[in-house]
C-alpha positions as CSV (number, residue, x, y, z in Angstrom):
1,M,-11.8,20.7,-22.1
2,T,-12.0,19.5,-18.4
3,D,-13.6,21.4,-15.6
4,L,-10.1,22.0,-14.1
5,Q,-8.8,23.4,-17.4
6,T,-11.8,25.7,-17.7
7,R,-11.5,27.0,-14.2
8,N,-7.7,27.6,-14.6
9,R,-7.8,29.1,-18.1
10,P,-8.0,32.8,-16.9
11,A,-5.1,32.2,-14.6
12,A,-3.0,30.7,-17.4
13,E,-3.8,33.5,-19.8
14,S,-2.9,36.1,-17.1
15,A,0.4,34.2,-16.5
16,I,1.2,34.4,-20.2
17,A,0.5,38.1,-20.3
18,R,2.6,38.8,-17.2
19,T,5.5,36.9,-18.7
20,R,5.3,38.8,-21.9
21,R,5.2,42.1,-20.0
22,R,8.3,41.2,-18.0
23,A,10.2,40.2,-21.2
24,A,9.3,43.5,-22.8
25,A,10.3,45.5,-19.8
26,A,13.6,43.7,-19.7
27,G,14.3,44.7,-23.3
28,A,14.0,41.2,-24.6
29,S,13.3,40.7,-28.3
30,P,9.7,39.7,-29.0
31,A,9.1,36.0,-29.7
32,P,8.7,35.1,-33.3
33,K,5.2,34.9,-34.6
34,G,3.5,31.7,-33.6
35,Q,5.9,31.1,-30.7
36,D,5.1,31.8,-27.0
37,V,7.6,32.8,-24.4
38,P,8.2,29.9,-22.0
39,I,5.9,30.1,-19.0
40,A,7.2,29.7,-15.5
41,A,5.1,27.4,-13.3
42,Q,2.9,28.9,-10.7
43,I,3.8,27.4,-7.3
44,F,1.5,27.7,-4.3
45,P,0.6,25.8,-1.1
46,A,-2.8,24.1,-0.9
47,R,-4.7,21.9,1.4
48,I,-6.0,18.4,0.5
49,V,-9.8,18.4,0.9
50,S,-10.8,15.1,-0.7
51,A,-9.6,12.2,-2.7
52,G,-9.9,12.2,-6.5
53,P,-11.2,9.5,-8.9
54,D,-7.9,7.5,-8.7
55,A,-5.1,6.9,-6.3
56,Q,-2.9,9.6,-7.9
57,S,-5.5,12.4,-7.9
58,F,-6.7,14.7,-5.1
59,N,-8.9,17.8,-4.8
60,V,-7.0,20.7,-3.3
61,Q,-7.9,24.2,-2.0
62,A,-5.4,27.0,-2.1
63,A,-7.2,29.0,0.7
64,P,-10.5,28.7,2.6
65,G,-13.4,29.8,0.5
66,M,-11.6,29.3,-2.8
67,A,-12.8,26.8,-5.4
68,E,-11.4,23.3,-5.2
69,Q,-9.1,22.2,-7.9
70,R,-8.1,18.7,-9.2
71,A,-4.4,17.9,-8.9
72,R,-2.3,14.8,-9.6
73,T,0.7,13.8,-7.6
74,A,4.0,14.3,-9.4
75,D,6.3,11.3,-9.8
76,S,8.8,13.0,-7.5
77,C,6.2,13.2,-4.7
78,L,6.9,9.9,-3.0
79,I,4.9,10.6,0.3
80,A,1.3,9.9,-0.5
81,P,-0.9,13.0,0.5
82,D,-3.7,12.5,3.0
83,L,-6.8,14.4,4.0
84,N,-6.0,17.9,5.3
85,D,-2.3,17.7,4.5
86,L,-0.6,20.9,3.4
87,V,1.0,20.3,0.0
88,L,3.0,22.3,-2.5
89,C,1.3,22.6,-5.9
90,A,2.5,23.7,-9.3
91,G,0.3,24.8,-12.2
92,Y,1.4,25.5,-15.8
93,P,-0.5,26.0,-19.0
94,S,-1.4,22.8,-20.8
95,G,-3.6,22.9,-23.9
96,D,-6.6,25.2,-23.2
97,G,-6.3,25.1,-19.4
98,T,-3.8,24.5,-16.6
99,A,-2.3,21.3,-15.5
100,L,-2.0,21.1,-11.7
101,Y,0.5,18.8,-9.9
102,I,1.3,18.1,-6.2
103,L,5.1,18.5,-5.9
104,S,5.5,17.5,-2.2
105,V,3.8,17.2,1.1
106,L,4.8,20.1,3.3
107,V,3.0,19.3,6.5
108,R,1.1,16.1,7.3
109,A,-2.1,16.8,9.2
110,D,-1.8,13.6,11.4
111,I,1.8,12.7,12.2
112,S,0.6,9.9,14.5
113,R,-0.2,7.9,11.3
114,A,2.7,6.3,9.4
115,A,3.7,8.1,6.2
116,L,3.2,6.1,3.0
117,L,5.8,6.1,0.2
118,N,3.9,5.5,-3.0
119,A,5.4,5.1,-6.4
120,A,3.3,4.0,-9.4
121,G,4.9,1.2,-11.4
122,G,7.3,0.1,-8.7
123,L,10.2,1.5,-6.6
124,T,13.9,0.6,-6.5
125,L,16.3,1.9,-3.8
126,S,19.8,2.1,-5.2
127,A,23.1,3.0,-3.6
128,P,25.8,1.7,-6.0
129,D,28.7,3.2,-4.0
130,G,27.4,2.8,-0.5
131,A,25.1,1.0,2.0
132,V,21.4,1.2,2.5
133,T,20.2,1.2,6.1
134,I,16.6,0.9,7.3
135,H,16.3,2.0,10.9
136,A,13.0,1.9,12.9
137,G,12.5,2.7,16.5
138,Q,9.9,-0.1,16.8
139,S,9.5,-2.8,14.2
140,V,10.1,-3.3,10.5
141,N,7.4,-5.1,8.4
142,I,8.0,-6.4,4.9
143,L,4.9,-7.5,3.0
144,G,5.0,-9.0,-0.4
145,N,2.0,-10.4,-2.2
146,A,4.0,-12.4,-4.7
147,G,7.3,-13.2,-2.9
148,L,10.4,-12.0,-1.1
149,N,13.8,-12.5,-2.6
150,L,17.1,-11.9,-0.9
151,T,20.3,-12.2,-3.0
152,T,23.6,-11.4,-1.3
153,E,27.1,-12.8,-0.8
154,N,26.8,-12.9,3.0
155,L,23.6,-13.1,5.1
156,S,23.7,-12.4,8.9
157,V,20.6,-12.4,11.1
158,R,20.7,-11.6,14.8
159,A,17.6,-11.8,17.0
160,G,16.6,-12.4,20.6
161,A,13.9,-14.8,19.5
162,A,12.6,-16.0,16.1
163,V,9.4,-17.8,14.9
164,L,9.2,-19.3,11.4
165,N,5.7,-20.3,10.2
166,L,6.1,-22.0,6.8
167,D,3.7,-24.2,4.9
168,S,6.6,-25.7,3.1
169,A,10.4,-25.1,3.1
170,V,13.5,-26.2,1.2
171,L,17.0,-25.7,2.5
172,E,19.9,-26.2,0.1
173,S,23.4,-25.7,1.3
174,A,26.8,-27.1,0.2
175,N,28.1,-26.7,3.8
176,A,26.0,-25.9,6.9
177,V,27.1,-25.6,10.5
178,A,24.6,-25.2,13.4
179,S,25.6,-24.5,17.0
180,I,22.5,-24.9,19.2
181,G,22.2,-25.1,22.9
182,T,18.9,-27.0,23.0
183,L,17.1,-28.3,19.9
184,R,13.6,-29.6,20.0
185,L,12.0,-31.1,16.9
186,L,8.2,-31.6,17.0
187,G,6.5,-33.0,14.0
188,D,4.4,-35.8,12.6
189,K,7.1,-37.2,10.3
190,L,10.9,-36.7,9.9
191,L,12.2,-37.9,6.6
192,S,15.9,-37.6,5.8
193,L,17.9,-38.7,2.8
194,V,21.6,-38.2,3.2
195,K,24.8,-40.0,2.1
196,V,26.8,-39.9,5.3
197,I,25.8,-39.1,8.9
198,S,28.5,-38.7,11.4
199,G,27.9,-37.5,15.0
200,H,30.0,-37.1,18.1
201,H,28.0,-36.9,21.4
202,Q,28.8,-36.7,25.1
203,R,25.5,-38.5,25.8
204,A,22.7,-39.7,23.6
205,S,19.2,-40.8,24.6
206,R,16.4,-41.9,22.3
207,K,12.9,-43.0,23.3
208,V,10.6,-44.6,20.7
209,A,7.0,-45.4,21.8
210,E,6.2,-48.1,19.2
211,V,8.7,-49.5,16.8
212,D,12.4,-48.6,16.2
213,Q,13.4,-50.2,12.9
214,V,16.9,-50.1,11.3
215,Q,17.7,-51.5,7.9
216,A,21.3,-51.6,6.8
217,G,23.8,-53.6,4.8
218,E,25.9,-54.0,8.0
219,V,25.4,-52.9,11.6
220,L,28.4,-52.4,13.8
221,V,28.0,-51.6,17.5
222,S,31.1,-50.9,19.6
223,A,31.3,-49.9,23.3
224,E,34.3,-49.5,25.5
225,N,32.6,-50.9,28.6
226,Q,29.2,-52.4,28.3
227,I,26.4,-53.1,25.9
228,S,23.1,-53.9,27.5
229,H,20.0,-55.3,25.8
230,Q,16.9,-55.6,28.0
231,A,13.5,-56.8,26.7
232,H,10.7,-59.2,27.5
233,Q,11.8,-61.3,24.5
234,I,15.0,-61.1,22.4
235,V,15.4,-63.0,19.2
236,H,18.7,-63.3,17.3
237,V,18.4,-65.0,13.9
238,S,21.4,-65.8,11.7
239,T,21.3,-67.7,8.4
240,E,24.9,-68.8,8.8
241,D,27.1,-68.3,11.8
242,M,26.4,-66.8,15.3
243,R,29.4,-66.3,17.4
244,F,29.8,-65.4,21.0
245,D,33.4,-64.7,22.1
246,G,34.2,-63.7,25.7
247,A,36.2,-64.7,28.8
248,R,32.9,-65.8,30.3
249,I,29.5,-66.4,28.7
250,H,26.5,-66.9,31.0
251,M,23.2,-68.2,29.6
252,G,20.0,-69.0,31.5
């Protein structure tokens, strides 16, 4: 028998006696031998005075000067109690004593601290016929030690500014469209492996500090007005033909 059960045994026995007296006064038939009348739970407010041996247990006090009692949070009590919080407790006979549970947090002692929703074994929010909205006056933080998974038919993200810090990233998309005012790519290496690249630009400029190397089966360059090559030295090598066709050709 635990200390809590020992302390609460007189209260449990008196509750049984009161229930039997009420049943007799109401003219109810006595319970068969060996069967007790169902006992209603005793519900009372109490104050959290200290934490228990585990995350689900707390020591509560019904009134100043009364003995402390050990209570466990009920599964329906999602807000985790904190020190000096006013909670609603329920006690009912269990074995040789009384089991005491915290049903809910009535008044939090320090509302400047964020409330904590705590559910042992995991928590799922479900709204099969409606939407789920999370609204915060300041910020929303999502922390996952193992991972964060988003599965949806459509994903829409709107933000004034965004920063992505990723050790590694993989983007897979059958069709992607990006509309960007200014795009700056800063990195040590840029590796791309695609089948077709097609671009239409009003103006394109590229500056390479060392070597710009292109390897292709064929290279076709077409310009409506002018193609200009300027370098300290230009070398054109052809294993077969080299053709220059123009109205005028200047060399030297």
